[in-house]
TIDOSE-128244 format. One line per 10 residues: their letters; for each residue x, y, z of C-alpha. Coordinates in nm, 2 decimals, always signed. Layout:
# residues N
a> X:Y:Z  ...
//
This chain:
# residues 539
xxxxxxxxxx> +2.22:+5.09:-8.75  +2.39:+4.85:-8.52  +2.20:+4.71:-8.20  +2.34:+4.78:-7.86  +2.42:+4.46:-7.67  +2.15:+4.31:-7.45  +2.24:+4.37:-7.07  +2.04:+4.33:-6.73  +2.17:+4.50:-6.44  +2.06:+4.35:-6.13
xxxxxxxxxx> +2.03:+4.50:-5.77  +1.95:+4.23:-5.51  +1.82:+4.51:-5.29  +1.54:+4.60:-5.51  +1.48:+4.39:-5.81  +1.15:+4.22:-5.83  +1.30:+3.94:-6.04  +1.45:+3.80:-5.76  +1.15:+3.82:-5.55  +0.92:+3.55:-5.44
xxxxxxxxxx> +0.62:+3.64:-5.59  +0.26:+3.54:-5.43  +0.29:+3.17:-5.49  +0.47:+3.07:-5.16  +0.27:+2.87:-4.93  +0.55:+2.77:-4.68  +0.85:+2.95:-4.56  +1.13:+2.81:-4.36  +1.19:+2.95:-3.97  +1.45:+2.90:-3.71
xxxxxxxxxx> +1.35:+2.70:-3.40  +1.49:+2.58:-3.09  +1.39:+2.24:-2.97  +1.45:+2.08:-2.62  +1.75:+1.82:-2.66  +1.67:+1.49:-2.52  +1.97:+1.53:-2.27  +1.82:+1.82:-2.14  +1.48:+1.67:-2.12  +1.59:+1.37:-1.93
xxxxxxxxxx> +1.82:+1.54:-1.67  +1.64:+1.51:-1.34  +1.82:+1.82:-1.19  +1.72:+2.02:-1.52  +2.08:+2.08:-1.67  +2.12:+2.25:-1.99  +2.35:+1.97:-2.10  +2.35:+2.09:-2.47  +2.45:+2.45:-2.37  +2.74:+2.36:-2.15
xxxxxxxxxx> +2.89:+2.10:-2.39  +2.89:+2.39:-2.66  +3.11:+2.60:-2.43  +3.31:+2.30:-2.34  +3.39:+2.22:-2.70  +3.53:+2.54:-2.78  +3.76:+2.52:-2.49  +3.57:+2.78:-2.29  +3.56:+2.57:-1.98  +3.49:+2.85:-1.71
xxxxxxxxxx> +3.18:+2.97:-1.92  +3.08:+2.57:-1.93  +3.10:+2.55:-1.56  +2.91:+2.85:-1.51  +2.63:+2.72:-1.74  +2.63:+2.40:-1.53  +2.60:+2.56:-1.21  +2.32:+2.78:-1.30  +2.12:+2.47:-1.24  +2.34:+2.24:-1.01
xxxxxxxxxx> +2.63:+2.34:-0.76  +2.76:+1.97:-0.77  +2.93:+1.93:-1.11  +3.24:+1.75:-0.98  +3.01:+1.53:-0.76  +2.76:+1.47:-1.03  +3.04:+1.36:-1.26  +3.10:+1.07:-1.04  +2.75:+0.97:-0.88  +2.49:+1.03:-1.13
xxxxxxxxxx> +2.33:+0.78:-1.34  +2.34:+0.99:-1.64  +2.00:+0.95:-1.79  +2.11:+1.23:-2.04  +2.31:+0.98:-2.21  +2.03:+0.72:-2.22  +1.85:+0.99:-2.43  +2.14:+1.11:-2.65  +2.04:+1.10:-2.99  +2.43:+1.03:-3.09
xxxxxxxxxx> +2.36:+0.67:-3.03  +2.18:+0.67:-3.36  +2.52:+0.74:-3.51  +2.76:+0.53:-3.29  +2.72:+0.61:-2.95  +2.60:+0.84:-2.71  +2.81:+1.15:-2.60  +2.99:+1.10:-2.27  +2.80:+1.39:-2.10  +2.87:+1.26:-1.74
xxxxxxxxxx> +3.25:+1.24:-1.81  +3.27:+1.60:-1.95  +3.08:+1.74:-1.67  +3.32:+1.55:-1.41  +3.63:+1.72:-1.61  +3.47:+2.05:-1.56  +3.40:+2.02:-1.21  +3.73:+1.90:-1.12  +3.89:+2.17:-1.35  +3.68:+2.43:-1.15
xxxxxxxxxx> +3.81:+2.30:-0.82  +4.18:+2.31:-0.94  +4.13:+2.68:-1.06  +3.95:+2.77:-0.74  +3.64:+2.91:-0.92  +3.37:+3.06:-0.68  +3.00:+3.10:-0.70  +2.88:+3.46:-0.80  +2.73:+3.59:-0.47  +2.39:+3.79:-0.47
xxxxxxxxxx> +2.45:+4.19:-0.46  +2.11:+4.25:-0.35  +2.00:+4.10:-0.02  +1.65:+4.04:+0.04  +1.64:+4.06:+0.41  +1.43:+3.72:+0.40  +1.54:+3.42:+0.61  +1.49:+3.06:+0.50  +1.54:+2.76:+0.73  +1.65:+2.45:+0.53
xxxxxxxxxx> +1.64:+2.11:+0.73  +1.89:+1.86:+0.59  +2.22:+1.91:+0.44  +2.19:+1.65:+0.16  +2.18:+1.72:-0.20  +1.84:+1.84:-0.21  +1.89:+2.07:+0.11  +2.21:+2.21:-0.02  +2.09:+2.26:-0.35  +1.79:+2.46:-0.22
xxxxxxxxxx> +2.03:+2.66:+0.01  +2.26:+2.75:-0.29  +1.99:+2.88:-0.53  +1.83:+3.07:-0.23  +2.15:+3.24:-0.15  +2.23:+3.34:-0.49  +1.87:+3.49:-0.48  +1.98:+3.71:-0.20  +1.81:+3.54:+0.09  +1.97:+3.46:+0.42
xxxxxxxxxx> +2.00:+3.06:+0.48  +2.03:+2.84:+0.75  +2.08:+2.48:+0.72  +2.06:+2.22:+1.02  +2.18:+1.91:+1.01  +2.16:+1.61:+1.26  +2.48:+1.45:+1.18  +2.84:+1.56:+1.23  +2.92:+1.64:+0.88  +2.71:+1.77:+0.57
xxxxxxxxxx> +2.64:+1.60:+0.27  +2.37:+1.36:+0.38  +2.36:+1.05:+0.17  +2.62:+1.16:-0.07  +2.86:+1.13:+0.24  +2.68:+0.87:+0.44  +2.53:+0.66:+0.16  +2.79:+0.66:-0.12  +3.12:+0.50:-0.07  +3.46:+0.64:-0.13
xxxxxxxxxx> +3.56:+0.47:-0.39  +3.29:+0.62:-0.59  +3.28:+0.97:-0.45  +3.62:+1.06:-0.27  +3.54:+1.30:+0.03  +3.78:+1.60:-0.06  +3.59:+1.66:-0.38  +3.24:+1.65:-0.17  +3.39:+1.87:+0.08  +3.53:+2.13:-0.16
xxxxxxxxxx> +3.19:+2.15:-0.35  +2.99:+2.19:+0.00  +3.24:+2.47:+0.10  +3.18:+2.67:-0.22  +2.81:+2.67:-0.10  +2.88:+2.77:+0.24  +3.14:+3.08:+0.09  +2.81:+3.23:-0.02  +2.72:+3.28:+0.33  +2.49:+2.99:+0.40
xxxxxxxxxx> +2.51:+2.93:+0.77  +2.53:+2.55:+0.85  +2.43:+2.41:+1.20  +2.58:+2.05:+1.26  +2.49:+1.80:+1.53  +2.15:+2.00:+1.53  +1.86:+1.73:+1.53  +1.48:+1.88:+1.45  +1.24:+1.72:+1.68  +0.95:+1.98:+1.63
xxxxxxxxxx> +0.91:+2.17:+1.32  +0.67:+2.42:+1.47  +0.91:+2.52:+1.71  +1.22:+2.52:+1.48  +1.08:+2.70:+1.22  +1.00:+3.03:+1.43  +1.17:+3.34:+1.30  +1.19:+3.22:+0.93  +0.98:+3.33:+0.65  +1.00:+3.00:+0.47
xxxxxxxxxx> +1.10:+2.64:+0.53  +1.25:+2.38:+0.30  +1.25:+2.01:+0.41  +1.53:+1.79:+0.27  +1.54:+1.52:+0.52  +1.69:+1.19:+0.36  +1.58:+0.83:+0.38  +1.82:+0.72:+0.65  +1.60:+0.44:+0.83  +1.64:+0.12:+0.69
xxxxxxxxxx> +1.34:-0.13:+0.61  +1.32:-0.44:+0.79  +1.24:-0.78:+0.69  +1.14:-1.05:+0.94  +1.41:-1.33:+0.92  +1.39:-1.59:+1.20  +1.75:-1.56:+1.37  +1.90:-1.72:+1.67  +2.04:-1.53:+1.94  +2.40:-1.51:+1.81
xxxxxxxxxx> +2.32:-1.41:+1.46  +2.47:-1.11:+1.34  +2.21:-0.90:+1.16  +2.27:-0.55:+1.05  +2.13:-0.30:+0.80  +2.29:-0.15:+0.48  +2.26:+0.23:+0.59  +2.42:+0.17:+0.93  +2.70:-0.01:+0.77  +2.77:+0.24:+0.49
xxxxxxxxxx> +2.73:+0.53:+0.76  +2.98:+0.36:+0.98  +3.25:+0.39:+0.73  +3.26:+0.75:+0.79  +3.36:+0.67:+1.15  +3.70:+0.62:+1.32  +3.60:+0.23:+1.36  +3.51:+0.02:+1.06  +3.19:-0.22:+1.12  +3.29:-0.56:+1.24
xxxxxxxxxx> +3.12:-0.78:+0.94  +3.35:-1.07:+0.96  +3.49:-1.26:+0.64  +3.18:-1.44:+0.52  +2.93:-1.13:+0.47  +2.57:-1.19:+0.32  +2.39:-0.91:+0.16  +2.02:-0.94:+0.12  +1.87:-0.73:-0.15  +2.02:-0.61:-0.48
xxxxxxxxxx> +1.97:-0.23:-0.51  +2.25:+0.01:-0.55  +2.27:+0.01:-0.18  +2.32:-0.33:-0.16  +2.58:-0.35:-0.43  +2.79:-0.07:-0.24  +2.78:-0.26:+0.09  +2.91:-0.57:-0.08  +3.17:-0.40:-0.26  +3.28:-0.21:+0.06
xxxxxxxxxx> +3.27:-0.56:+0.25  +3.50:-0.68:-0.03  +3.76:-0.40:+0.02  +3.76:-0.49:+0.39  +3.89:-0.85:+0.32  +3.56:-1.00:+0.33  +3.40:-1.27:+0.11  +3.06:-1.11:+0.02  +2.76:-1.28:-0.14  +2.46:-1.11:-0.26
xxxxxxxxxx> +2.15:-1.29:-0.22  +1.84:-1.17:-0.44  +1.48:-1.33:-0.47  +1.46:-1.24:-0.84  +1.70:-1.27:-1.14  +1.99:-1.06:-1.26  +1.80:-0.86:-1.52  +1.52:-0.77:-1.23  +1.77:-0.65:-0.98  +1.71:-0.28:-0.89
xxxxxxxxxx> +2.08:-0.19:-0.91  +2.23:-0.03:-1.22  +2.37:-0.32:-1.46  +2.71:-0.16:-1.48  +2.74:-0.13:-1.08  +2.66:-0.53:-1.07  +2.91:-0.59:-1.35  +3.18:-0.40:-1.14  +3.11:-0.58:-0.81  +3.14:-0.91:-1.02
xxxxxxxxxx> +3.47:-0.80:-1.16  +3.59:-0.72:-0.79  +3.51:-1.08:-0.70  +3.17:-1.03:-0.52  +2.94:-1.35:-0.54  +2.59:-1.35:-0.64  +2.30:-1.57:-0.58  +1.97:-1.49:-0.78  +1.63:-1.64:-0.72  +1.71:-1.71:-0.37
xxxxxxxxxx> +1.56:-1.58:-0.02  +1.68:-1.62:+0.30  +1.46:-1.84:+0.52  +1.67:-1.80:+0.89  +2.01:-1.70:+1.03  +2.18:-1.90:+1.30  +2.51:-1.91:+1.46  +2.76:-1.87:+1.18  +2.50:-1.98:+0.89  +2.20:-1.90:+0.70
xxxxxxxxxx> +1.94:-2.11:+0.55  +1.86:-2.01:+0.18  +1.54:-2.12:-0.03  +1.57:-2.16:-0.42  +1.29:-1.93:-0.58  +1.13:-1.97:-0.92  +0.95:-1.72:-1.14  +0.60:-1.80:-1.20  +0.42:-1.70:-1.54  +0.38:-1.34:-1.43
xxxxxxxxxx> +0.73:-1.33:-1.33  +0.70:-1.32:-0.97  +0.93:-1.56:-0.76  +0.77:-1.84:-0.59  +0.94:-2.06:-0.31  +1.05:-2.43:-0.43  +1.09:-2.60:-0.08  +1.46:-2.65:-0.18  +1.71:-2.56:+0.07  +2.07:-2.50:+0.11
xxxxxxxxxx> +2.29:-2.37:+0.39  +2.56:-2.10:+0.35  +2.81:-2.00:+0.59  +2.76:-1.63:+0.72  +2.94:-1.44:+1.01  +2.71:-1.15:+0.94  +2.40:-1.07:+0.73  +2.33:-0.71:+0.60  +1.96:-0.61:+0.49  +1.96:-0.38:+0.20
xxxxxxxxxx> +1.58:-0.38:+0.13  +1.54:-0.01:+0.09  +1.51:+0.32:+0.32  +1.27:+0.53:+0.47  +1.25:+0.88:+0.62  +1.20:+0.97:+0.99  +0.91:+1.20:+0.98  +0.85:+1.22:+1.36  +0.95:+1.59:+1.35  +0.64:+1.67:+1.17
xxxxxxxxxx> +0.38:+1.52:+1.41  +0.26:+1.85:+1.53  +0.21:+1.96:+1.19  -0.16:+1.86:+1.16  -0.22:+2.06:+0.83  +0.07:+1.89:+0.66  -0.03:+1.61:+0.42  +0.17:+1.28:+0.43  +0.07:+0.98:+0.21  +0.22:+0.65:+0.26
xxxxxxxxxx> +0.52:+0.78:+0.46  +0.58:+1.07:+0.22  +0.53:+1.44:+0.24  +0.29:+1.53:-0.06  +0.40:+1.80:-0.26  +0.31:+1.98:-0.60  +0.48:+2.05:-0.91  +0.66:+2.33:-0.74  +0.78:+2.15:-0.43  +0.49:+2.32:-0.21
xxxxxxxxxx> +0.35:+2.14:+0.05  -0.02:+2.18:+0.22  +0.11:+2.42:+0.44  +0.19:+2.78:+0.26  +0.56:+2.86:+0.33  +0.69:+2.50:+0.34  +0.85:+2.31:+0.07  +0.98:+1.98:+0.04  +1.23:+1.76:-0.19  +1.44:+1.46:-0.20
xxxxxxxxxx> +1.39:+1.12:-0.05  +1.10:+1.24:+0.18  +0.88:+1.30:-0.13  +0.72:+1.08:-0.37  +0.93:+0.98:-0.68  +1.28:+0.88:-0.78  +1.55:+0.87:-0.49  +1.89:+0.94:-0.60  +2.13:+1.24:-0.59  +2.03:+1.42:-0.94
xxxxxxxxxx> +1.67:+1.43:-0.86  +1.74:+1.55:-0.50  +1.92:+1.85:-0.67  +1.64:+1.91:-0.90  +1.40:+1.92:-0.64  +1.61:+2.16:-0.43  +1.63:+2.41:-0.71  +1.26:+2.38:-0.81  +1.16:+2.47:-0.46  +1.41:+2.74:-0.41
xxxxxxxxxx> +1.26:+2.92:-0.72  +0.91:+2.86:-0.57  +1.03:+3.00:-0.21  +1.17:+3.30:-0.41  +0.85:+3.38:-0.59  +0.67:+3.31:-0.26  +0.88:+3.56:-0.07  +0.80:+3.81:-0.34  +0.42:+3.77:-0.31  +0.45:+3.59:-0.67
xxxxxxxxxx> +0.31:+3.25:-0.79  +0.58:+3.03:-0.93  +0.60:+3.01:-1.29  +0.58:+2.67:-1.47  +0.88:+2.61:-1.71  +0.73:+2.63:-2.07  +0.83:+2.30:-2.27  +0.97:+2.33:-2.61  +0.90:+2.04:-2.86  +1.16:+1.75:-2.83
xxxxxxxxxx> +1.43:+1.75:-3.07  +1.40:+1.37:-3.21  +1.66:+1.17:-3.40  +1.42:+1.17:-3.69  +1.48:+1.53:-3.74  +1.85:+1.51:-3.77  +2.08:+1.48:-4.06  +2.35:+1.24:-3.92  +2.54:+1.20:-4.24  +2.70:+1.56:-4.13
xxxxxxxxxx> +2.86:+1.39:-3.81  +3.17:+1.19:-3.85  +3.19:+0.86:-3.69  +3.35:+0.92:-3.34  +3.32:+0.65:-3.08  +3.27:+0.73:-2.75  +3.56:+0.78:-2.49  +3.60:+0.50:-2.25  +3.66:+0.59:-1.92  +3.96:+0.40:-1.77
xxxxxxxxxx> +3.93:+0.23:-1.45  +4.15:+0.15:-1.13  +4.33:-0.17:-1.18  +4.16:-0.46:-1.01  +4.40:-0.54:-0.75  +4.35:-0.21:-0.58  +3.99:-0.20:-0.66  +3.96:-0.53:-0.42  +4.20:-0.39:-0.15  +4.16:-0.01:-0.13
xxxxxxxxxx> +3.88:+0.27:-0.15  +4.05:+0.45:-0.42  +3.83:+0.60:-0.67  +3.74:+0.34:-0.93  +3.62:+0.52:-1.23  +3.89:+0.79:-1.35  +3.85:+1.10:-1.53  +3.93:+1.23:-1.88  +4.23:+1.45:-1.96  +4.19:+1.77:-2.16
xxxxxxxxxx> +4.20:+1.62:-2.51  +3.98:+1.33:-2.45  +3.72:+1.59:-2.29  +3.74:+1.82:-2.55  +3.71:+1.52:-2.82  +3.40:+1.42:-2.63  +3.24:+1.74:-2.59  +3.27:+1.78:-2.96  +3.06:+1.46:-3.04  +2.77:+1.66:-2.94
xxxxxxxxxx> +2.52:+1.69:-3.23  +2.34:+2.02:-3.10  +2.02:+1.84:-3.15  +1.74:+2.09:-3.24  +1.96:+2.39:-3.19  +2.15:+2.59:-3.44  +2.55:+2.58:-3.39  +2.63:+2.81:-3.68  +2.76:+2.53:-3.92  +2.67:+2.77:-4.21
xxxxxxxxxx> +2.50:+2.47:-4.43  +2.19:+2.67:-4.46  +2.37:+3.00:-4.56  +2.58:+2.78:-4.83  +2.31:+2.60:-5.00  +2.06:+2.87:-5.02  +2.00:+2.91:-5.41  +1.85:+3.26:-5.34  +2.11:+3.41:-5.09  +1.82:+3.45:-4.84
xxxxxxxxxx> +2.02:+3.34:-4.54  +2.18:+3.65:-4.37  +2.48:+3.58:-4.12  +2.44:+3.80:-3.82  +2.80:+3.73:-3.68  +2.95:+3.45:-3.43  +2.72:+3.36:-3.17  +2.42:+3.55:-3.33  +2.29:+3.29:-3.56  +2.09:+3.38:-3.87
xxxxxxxxxx> +1.79:+3.54:-4.01  +1.62:+3.48:-4.35  +1.54:+3.77:-4.59  +1.17:+3.64:-4.69  +1.17:+3.87:-4.99  +1.43:+3.67:-5.15  +1.33:+3.32:-5.00  +1.11:+3.09:-5.26  +1.04:+2.85:-4.97  +1.20:+2.55:-5.16
xxxxxxxxxx> +1.31:+2.40:-4.82  +1.67:+2.30:-4.91  +1.81:+2.48:-4.59  +1.55:+2.26:-4.38  +1.67:+1.94:-4.58  +2.03:+2.02:-4.53  +2.03:+2.12:-4.15  +2.23:+1.87:-3.98  +2.04:+1.93:-3.62  +1.70:+2.01:-3.73
xxxxxxxxx> +1.67:+2.37:-3.63  +1.48:+2.48:-3.92  +1.13:+2.38:-4.01  +0.89:+2.49:-4.31  +0.58:+2.68:-4.15  +0.26:+2.83:-4.30  +0.32:+3.15:-4.48  +0.06:+3.32:-4.26  +0.25:+3.24:-3.95
//
C-alpha cells in the first residue's frame, strides 16, 4: 500500500501553529510622542502636523493646521526666531528642517489665494474686551471670535499691530503682509477701536463679561548719561515708532546706538538705510550680546560698526566719551579708566522696554510684581475674569511668545464664560533623537534662503530675507522626519516575520494582531521615527 504524501494546510485565521503562545512578555505598540519642534514653539504650533500636509502638497490643509494655533503664519515666517529649528532632530543627520521658511511660504500662499478664517456659527452672546492690538491681543481676539464670542479690541495707536508694526522695521516685516493678516482677523467680526487710550480699566471694562490685557512694552528704559544741553539723546522705541509716520526721525550722519539687543540692531540697520554711519556700543562681548547672532551678522554685512566692551560715560556737542571695559573672572564688565572720544550727532538708547501700567492703578486687587502683571499658567490674573499676556507679564518678550499667551488666555476665557475650569494640556513624552533610525532618511542639506543684494539692503527698506518657491518649500517640508509619530512608511508592515501588522488604509495607520505577534521587536528596531515601543504584556 502506498502512503499518501504528507501535507499541511494553514489557515492564518485559526491555526494555533502561528499563534504566539504564553511565553511572550513584551509586545509592540504604536505610540505618539511630542516632536521637539512642537515642544519648543512658544505659540504652541503643531509644526510636524502641518509639515505633513505641506509635504504632500496640500497647502491649504497645512495652512489650516497652522492657524488652529496661530493666525499670523506669513508674519511669523518673517519675524519668529524659530526656536523650533534649534530643537529639530534633523540636525543629527545634516541640518534642521527650515520650518520657518515653509511657514512663510504657506502664509504667503494663503494671502495670494485669499483663504479666509472659518467663522463660528454659534454666537455665545458673551462680550470680551481686549486691550492692545499687538500679537497677544490680536491672537486672543482671533481665538475668542472663532469660539463665538463678541470681541472688541481697543488700541491707543493710529494703527493695529503693536510692536509688530512699531517695533519691527519694514525690511523684516513688510506692512502689506501685516495689514492683510490683521484684516483677516477683523473679518471674523472683531471690532477694532483705534486712537483709544485706556486710562482706567475699572471704567473701560463695564459691560463686558471678560477682559484680556495685551498692552505691550512701549516705554523705553532710561540710563543716566551726563550730557550737555546740545547733546541729542533719543530712545530706540521712539525712533522705530517714528519710522511709521510721515516724517523720519532726524538722527544725523553719525549715529551711536547704546545697547546690543535685537531692538538696538534694528535701530542701527534702520539708520544705515537712512544714510547714516551707525555705531553700536555695548559693555560686554559679542557672544554676550542679547541680539540673535544672525541679526548681528546681517548688520555687520550692511556696514554697521560695533564697539564691544565699551560704555558711554558722557555725551556732548557732536561727540561722546567712551570708556573701555574688561571682563573680570566672573565675566562681568569692569571699567579700565581708558577713554576715547567718538563723533556722534545723536545717541539712541536701546536698553530695554517696560509697560505703562498706569491704567491699572484703581485695580487694587490685581497683583503686580516688578512692573509685570502676575498670571498663572492659563493667563489668569488675581482678579476673576481678567487675563493678561504679552510683554506685560513675566517671561520671554517676543512675537511668538505673545501669540501663545493670547491663545492660552482665550481658551481659559472660553472656559470661564462657560462656567468651567480651564484644562491643562496633557504632555506627551518627547521624541528624542536617540529613538530615531536616521539611516532611513537620505542626506538632504537645508535650503538656504536667498537675501536681497547688499547695495539695496543698505539703501532701501525692501525685504532682506526672501521666501522659498514651491519646489524649495516642498523639498524642505519633505525633510521632516516625523519624529515620534507614524507617517505610514510601511517598514513595520514589510519586516514583520509573522504578518501581524495590519494596514488600515491611507491616513489610518496600522494595528497589531497580537494573536500572531511573537514580540520579536523587529518592527520597533526598524521604525524610522520611533513610533513603536515594546511594553509589558499585561499593559
